[in-house]
N, C-alpha and C positions, 0 to 999 in steps of 0.2 A: 788675442785669440786668433788663430789662423782660420782660413776659410774651411779647411778640412775638419777642424775641431768644432765647428758651429754645431749646436744641437739640431737634430733632424726634426722638423715640425711633425707632430702626429698627424695622421690622416684626418682631415675635416670631416666629422660624421655627417652622415645623411646620403651616402652613395646608395643608389637604389639597386644597383645590379653589381655582380662580380667583375663585369667588364664593361667599358664604355659602349654605348650603342652606336650602330651605324646610322648614317644619315638616312639611307633609303632602306626600305623593308627587306630584311634578309629572305633570300629565296633557296639557298643551298641547304639541303637537309644536313643537320648535325645532331649530336647528342644533347640532352638538356644541360644547361649551365649548372655547375655546382653552387652550394650556398656560399654566401660571403664568408670571409675569414672569421667574423665575429660571431657566426651563427653556428649552432649544432641543435639537433632534435633530440628527443628522448633517448636514453640508453637502449642499446638493441638487446632486449631481453624478449622471451616468449611471453605468452600469456599466463604462463605458470612460472615466471621468474627465472627461467633457465637462459644463461647467455647464449646467443645464437651464432656468434662468430660472423655475422653479416658485416658487409661494410656500411659505412655511414649513409650511403645513398640508396641502400637497398630497398627502402620503402619509397623513394621518390619515383617521379615519373621516369620512364625508360623508353628507348627506342627514338628513331629520327622523325616519326610521322605521328600525326593526330589519329587518334583511334576512338572507338566507342569504349565504354566501361568494360567490354568484354574482349578488348583487344583487337577489334576488326578496324583496319585503316580506313579512313575517310577521305573522300575526294574533295568535299565541300561542306562547310559548316555555316554558310552565310545565306542559303536560300533552302526554304521548305520545299518539299516534294508536291507539286501542284498538277492538276489536270489542265495542262496547257500554261503558259506564262501568266495568263489572266484568270485562270481558272480557280477553283476551290482547292484548298489544301487536303491532301488525301490522308485518310485514317492509317494507311500502310506506312507512313513516314516514321520509322521506328527510331531513327536518330533524333528527329524533332521531339518525339515524345519522351525519350530518355533524357534529353537535354533540358526540356521544359520541366518535367517531373523532378528531376534533381534540383533544379533551381527553385521549384516551389517549395522544397523541403531542406534548403540550405540552412534556414535559421532554426536552431533549437530554441525552446523556451529559455529566455534569459533569466539569470538569477534574480529572485524577488528583490534580495539586497546584494551589495557588492557586484552589481551587474556590469560596471565600467572597471576594467582592470588592466594592468600590465604585468608582464612576467619576464623572468630570466632564469637561466642555469647557473649553477655554481658549485662550490665545494665548501664543506664545512671541516675545518681542522680542529681536532680536540687538542686541548691543552694537557689533558689527562688529570686536572684538578678536581673533576667530579668523580674519580674512580672510587673514593671512600664514601661518597654520598649515594651513588646509584650503581647497580650492576649493569645498566645499559651499555651495550658494547661500543656504540658510536661515541661515548664519552670517555672511553679507555684512552690511556696515552698513545699519542701519534696515530690515532685512527683518522683517517680521511673519509668523509662520506659525500656522495653527490647529492645535491639539493635542487628543488625547484621552488621558486618563491613567485607569489602573486600578490602585488599590491592592488588596492582598489578603494574607491569611494563607497559609500554606503547606500545613500538614498537615491542618486540619480539613476537613469536608465543607461544603457550602453551608449546612447547618443548625446549624453550630457557631456559637460566640460570638466576638465581636471581640477582647475584652481577654485573650486567652490568651497565654502565654509561647510565642513562635514567631517565626521570621524573617518579615518582611513583603516582599511583592513590590512593586515601584515601576516600573510599565511605562508608557512614554509613546510615543504614536504621533504623528509629526510628518507633517502633510499638506503636504509641500513641493511646489513646482512642478517639481521634478526627479524626483518619485516619493516614494513613502512611505518614512519612515526610522523604525524602531522601536528605541527604546533600552529594552531589557528587563532591569531590574536588580532589586536587593533593597535593603533598609535597612541592610545589613551589607556591608562591602567585600570580605569573603572568603568562601569556600564550603566546604562539608563535604568535598568530594572533589577530586581533581586530574585525574581522567579521567572523561569521560561514560559510560564502560561501566559505571561503578559507581552511576550515578544510580538504577536500579531498586532496588539494594541499599539506599541510604541512605532512599528513600522507603518501601520495604517495612518497614524497620526502625522508621522514625518513625511510620507509620500505626498504627491500632488493631490489636491482636492478632488474627489471622484466626479464631481459634476463637471468640471472645466479641464481636469488633468493638467492644471498649473497650480503653483509654480514648480518648475523642474529642478531637481537637484538642490532644493533650498529648504531650510527650516523656518525661513522668515515669512510664516503665514499662520493664520488663526488656529488650524487644527493641531498643529504642533504645540504651539504655546498654550493652548487650551488643555492639552494632556499633560505637559510637565508642570504647568502651575497648579493643576489639581492633584497630580501624582508626584509629590515632592521628593520622592526617592530618586527622581531622575535630575534633581537640582545639580548634584555633583558633576555628573558626567556633562551636563549642558555647560556649566561653567568652564570645563576644560576646553571644549571646543569653541566656546565664545572667545576663549583667549587665542593667542596666536597659533596654537597647535592645530586649530581648525583649518588653517591655510598653510601647510608646509611648502617650504621652498623648493623641495624636491623629494622624491622618495629616498634618495641618497642621504638626506639630512633629517630623517625621521626615525623616531624611536619606535620600538616595538614591544608590546607587553602580551603575555599570556593571559592576562585579566584574572583568571581564576587561580585558586590554590590547588596545586597538585600534591600528590604524595610520591616520594622516592623511596626506594628500598635498596640496601647494598647487598653485598654478596653474603654478609653475615645475617641478614634479615632484619637489620635495624632501619626504622623508617624516619623520615623527616618531611615536613610540609614545605613547599617551596612556591614561590612566585617567579615566572620567567620574565627576563628583560632582554631586549636586543638594543645595543648601544652603537650609534653610527660612528665610524672613525672621523667622519667630517663634522661631528657635533650636530646638535639639534638646532634647526634654523627655520625661520618661517618667512612668508611674504608679508607685505604690509597690505592693507585693504585695497588701496587703489591700484597697486600692482595687480592683485588678483582680478580686479574688475577689468583692467586692460587686457590681461593674458587670456582671460575667458572670451574675449572679443577677437584678438588677433591671433591666438593660438590655443584653441581649446584643448589641444592635445600636448600641452606643455609638459606635464609630468611624464607621461609615457615617452615622449620625444627625448626628454632629458636623460631618462634612464637608458634608453637604447643608444643614444649618442655618446653617452659615457663609456658605455662598454665598448662600442665600436672604435672609439678613439683610444682604447687601452687604459682609460681611467676607471678601473674596476672598483665598483662600490664595495664596501666591507662594513660588517658589523661584528661586535663582540656579543656572544650569548653568555648571560649570566643568570644567577638565581639568588633571590633572597632566601635565606634558610631559616626556618622556625621549628622549635621543638614540636614533635608530634604528641601534644598533650590531649587529655580527654576533653577539655573544653574547646579546643581548636581556636583559642584566642592568643594575641600576642599584643603586648602593651596596651591592653584595653580595646584592642581593634578585633572585631570578629572575622577570622580568616575565611569563613564561608559566605561572607556578604560581598558580593561582586561590585557593589557601589562604594567599597572602601579600598584605600591603598595604604600601604605601610611606608611611611617615610624612609628614605634610604639612610638618613642619619641614625634611625633606630636599628635598621637591619642593612647592613651594607650589602652591595651586590657583588657576589662572588663569581669571577669569570671562569667559564668552562671552556670557550674556544672561539674560533674566528670564522665567520662565513664570508666568502668572497664570490662576487657575482661576475662571471667572465665570459658569458655567451648569451646572446640573444636568441629567442626562438626562430625557427625557420618558417613556422606557420602559426600565425595568431590563434585560429580556429582549433587546430588539431591540440595545441599545447595550451595556451592561456585560457581559451574558452572552455576547453573539455577538462582541464584539470579538475579533480574532485577532492576536496579536503573533508575530513571528518575527525572530530576530537576524540572518537573512539579508536582511531588508528594508533595503537599504543605499542610499546616494545617492553619486554621484560625489564624491570627496575623503575618504570614510570607508571603510576596509576592515578586515577581521578579522585577527587575528593567528593563530600556530599553538598557542595555548592548546589543550590537548587536550579540556578541558571545553567551550569554546566551539565547537570543531569538531564535537563531537557534538551540541550544541544546534542547529547548522545543519541537521541531519537531523531531529532529534527534534521540533522545533517545528512544522515543516511537516507532518510525518507525523501528529502528534497533531491538528492542525486539520482534516486530511481525515477523520479518524475522528470527531471530536467534532462537526464541523458538517456532515457528511453528504456530503462530496464535495469535489473540487478547486476549486470555484468559490466558496469562502468568501470571497474577495477582492471579490466582487460584492454582498455584503451591504452595505447603506447605510453602516454604521459603518465598514466596512473599505475603502470605495471610495477610490482615490487621487485626489487633486486635480490630477493631471497626465494629459495625453492618454495613453490606452492603445491600442496597436495590436499585439496579440500574434498568435500563430498558435495559441493554445490554443483547442480547440473542444469543444463538447458537454459531456457530463458531467452529473451530478446537479446540479439548481438552476442550470443555466445561464440568465441572464436577458439577456445580451447579445444583440442581433440582428445577427450577423456577416454581412457582405456578401462577395462575391467567391467564387472556385472554387478557389483555390490557396493553402491555408494551409500553404505550405512553401516553402523557399528552396533554390536559385534558382528563379524562376518567371517565365514571360513572359505567362501568361493573365491575371494580375491586373496587368499593366503593371509588373511587378517589385516591386510593393509588398508589405509594408513594406521600407524600405531600411535598411541598417546605418548607424549614426552613428558619426562619429569623435569624438575628444576635443574637437575644436573645436565640435561640435554637441552638447555636454554628455552624451556617452556615459559609462557607468560603465566604468572601466578597471581591470582587475585588476593591481594593483601587481606588476611583476616582482620576485621574490625568489629568491635563490639557495637551492637546497636543499643542505643539508650532506650530504656523502658519508657514508654509514654503512650498517649492516646492517639489513635488515628484521626487527623483532623487537617483542614485546610487553613493553616496559620503560619506565621514567621516567628523566630525566636525574638525575644524582647530586644535583643542587641541590634535588631534590624531596624528598630524605630527611629534611630537618630539619622535624620536626613540632611542636617545642615552643618555639622561641626567640620566635616572634611571639606566641604565647599569652602567654608571660611578659612580653613588651613591652606588650601590651594591658593585662593586669592591673595591672602596676606603674605604668601611666600613669593609673589611675583615682585618685580621692580616697578617703579612708578609709571615708567614707559608702558610696560606690559599691561599693568592695571588700567591705564588709560585706554588701551586698545580693547580691553574687555568691556569697559563702559561704553565705547563707541559701538562695539558689536551688538550689545544689547539694545542700544538706542535704535540702530538700523533695524534689527530684527523685529522688535516690538513696534517700531514705527511703521512696518509693512502689515501689521495686523489690523483688521478692520474693526473689530470689536473692542471698545474702550474697556469693557469689563475684563477681558483677558489681560490687557496691559496692567490694569490695576491689580489683578490677582498675581501677576508675576512680580510686580513691584513689591507686594506683600512678602513674597518669597525671598526677594533679594533683601528686604529689611532683616530678615532672619539670618542672612549671610553676612552682610556688612553694610553698616549705615551709610558710610560715604558712598559706597558703590551704588547703593539705592537712590541716594540724593542726586548723583550725577545723572543717572539714568532718567530719573523723574524730571530733572530740570530739562533734559533734551526732548522729553515727551510733552512737556507743559503740564505736567500733573504735580500734585503734592506728594511728598514722600511719606509713606505710612510708617508708623512705628513698629517695632519688632514685636512679634507675638510670643516668641520664645526667648529665654534668657540667653545672652551670648556666652560661648565658652572661651575661655583662654586658650590660645593655641601657640605652640612654639613653631616658628616658620621653618619650612623645609627648603633650603636653597636649591636643593637638587632638582625641584621642579621648575626653577626659572631657566630660561633659555640664554640668559645673559650672564656676564661676569667671568667667563672663562675665555681661553685662547684655544683655537682649533687649526687644524692642518689646512693649508691653502691649495693642496693638490685638487686638480680637476675644476677649479673655479674657471668661469667663462669671462673673458675680458673682450670688450669691444674696442677696436682701434679706429677711431673715426678719421678719415682722410679727405681731402679736397684736391682740387687741381693745382694748389700751390704747395702741397705737402712734399716734404724731402723723403724720397723713397727709401735712401739708406737708413735714415732715422727710423722709419715705420718698421722695416725689417730687422733693424737692431732691437727695437722694442718687442717685436713678436718673438725673435729668438731668445731673448732675455726670459720672457714670459714662459716659453717653452721649456727653457732650462729650469725653471722654478716649479715646474709640473703643472702649469696652468694651460688652458686652451684659449689661444688668441684667435679672434675672428676679424678680418680686415673689413671695414665699412667704407665704401667709396659711393660717389655721386651716382654711378651707374654700375651694372654688373659687368664682369669681363676680367681685365687684367689691371694690376696696379700701376698706373702712370705708364712709364716706359719700360717697365720690367715684365718679365714673364710670369710674375707671381699672381695667382688667382685671387680674386675678390670674393669673399664669402657671403657679404651682404651688401645690398645697395640702399640708399636712403629710402627707397619705396618699401624695402622688406625689414629694415631695422627698427627696433624699438628698445628703449633702455631696459625694460623689464626682463630681457633675455640675458642680461649681463649682471655678473656680480660687482663689476667696476667698469669704468669707461676711461679711455685715453684719448684725449683731444690732440690728435697729431696734425692739425690744420695749419696751413700756411697763411701768408698774408692774402686776405680775401678782399675783394671790392664789395662784396655783398654776401650776406649770410643766408644760407638756405634754411628756411623756417623749420625744417624737419630735424636739423641739427640742433637748433635752439630748443625745440620741444624735448629732444632726446637728453640734452644737458639738464634742462630744468626738471624733468622727471628723475633723472638719476640723482640730482641733489635732493629733491623733495623726499625720495625713498630712502635716504641715508646711504647711498652707494658712494664708494671711494672714487675720486675723480682725479686724474693726472693729465698733465699736458705740457705742451711748449708751443712756440710759434704764435698763432693768433688765438691760443686757448683763452686768453684773458677777454678777448673780443667776444667769443662765444659765450663765455660765462656772464659778461655784462649784458648781453642780448637777452639772456635767460634771467636777468634780474638776481644773479647770484654773486655774492661777494667772493672775489678770487682769493681772499685770505681766510675764508672761513674753515671750520674744522673739516678734516678729511680731504683737503684739496692739496695736491703735491704739483710743484712746478720744478722744472730741471731739465736736464738732459735725459734721454731714454733710460739709461741705466739707473739713474737716480730716481726716476719716476716709478719704474718697476719695483725698486727696492722699497720705496714708500708705500706703494699699493700693496705690496706683499705683507708689510707690517700691518697695515690697516685691516686687511681682510682676515687676519686672524681672529677678529672680533665680529666678523660677518658683515656689520654695518657700522657707520659712524653714528653711534647712538646719541652722541651729544647734541645732534641736530634736532632730536625729538624732545619736544617739551609737552607735558601734560595738558598745557593750555592750547597747544596747536592743533585742535581736534579736527580741523577741516582738512588736514593734510593726508590722512590715510584711513 
């Protein structure tokens, strides 16, 4: 390979500005810097959905000089106006009052749930395979639709950490030419409760205790387990996030689910029931428990950083959107599963997922507050061809989401914020209200009218109107009750657990042992063990042994379950693109070999980060070092290359990095003194998942190992102290 044909390494993500800063404070006036190449803001449409033709930066700061909010240039913003240099501050200081008043109101109320999030812009490309299923225009052949996605944790506040054990939100806003469609889901296909009236209860139970406001972003406390052990319909969801899906490796390796059953209607008026699925191109992968604990300490922003860095370095995350399709029968059941029960999922072996299109995230936000914080999702944002079902949890969300946006974003006009603006023409009769920015014309915002010429007019189905699908309402008594089919709270939890591999099942048992071990009240532990006994006797015995308690007997007869391999995260091979590889160097490293490995990793589509004793340049080369021993930790990397030379002494930080990488099932490669490093870390250099050889051989070996995410052979159900 000639020097000119070597792959060009992608930019190392993390650059804070579009151009390098000067050493001294700049003093020469100039225009504001543009956004970085990986960033763009909301599409430039008016508050009524009309393309404005404005340039990308038309809403950004302009001019060479600092001004007030009204455009008056300022001479000084560091000193308040005082009566003499030592005198009291004057009330007439309009700039001080404007600056402080705005600061006092910078924070809007954070979301009660899903407060901590990350977002990105992208596009959805339809395959056209859904054209016979729904009349929704964005699912027609070869249609490309802009999207904005927000990923989030559920329980923690905005100031909590990313890698906590929790359910994750997966919300997608499609800016279709028929109106905005919001698919607001989670990374788990089932939910805690069957009826929205209980949503405040489960959230209050999961949130920090109200007397101490702790623990933050955790379910490992008494109120949560008190609720779910008494309210057994929550057991299925709880088991899903006690499994590895509760601590995803990244947002890029996370499935998404619409959770509820929706109804689709095609151009002929034929209906079908569907459940939405997002399948990540990189496969579903998770952290191990110790990794998560380390990450929450050294990098609490790990997931949002990973997403932004991947986009900045050109490794665009992507997911396929698919649906499970069910006949729209009167009983709304499928294979004995009630499709209106949000605590149930349908195994993919019974109803395969049919792929409709691919979403690719290709741009980071320019401003977190304006986009990620102010984006407002609502399950009632529907388009023609997609309608809701009578799922009682979904029915309540149709009210709750709209109501919460009005409270959180200060009024009913939250849809006019740039990130929420539809990309379809808007001609409503909604007027005034807080934060109204549309300039409505006419004098008759009512129907019927003649003073405005009858405008706006109703649309029919032939003009693309949203038509509520006529559905028969079963005759019955008005009451507060659930169908009998909602009473089964354990069979699907059993199905999920028995579909996992032995390694994953062991992780589940350890998660329960940790969470229940954090509870103060033994009664709550015993009650939850009773619930586990009705799910799986072996799981119950393992957890009880860790808690030092006897395992209770089941109180409900076990049901035979056919495992669903689709819910396991193991057993398949996945693309290695965008995997992050740490190359550990020292003073004795061969720089040519290091760069040879880096280039081979780059050519394979991975991101290589060079780790050296100190920051700066690699040895005698001009190549930058991305991490120093002080800032590197194995948990950042999917695999590690030990490119160390002959050393007279081992840095203990390198030994820790190697030991952790091995313990967490990471692939490890190396040459030179790699064997010495592994020996110091008490690692057998011939163990599974360790590759020795020249740089090209090592990269090839690591690439093969990474298709399975981890070296699972290192994990044994008996080795419970390791993760």
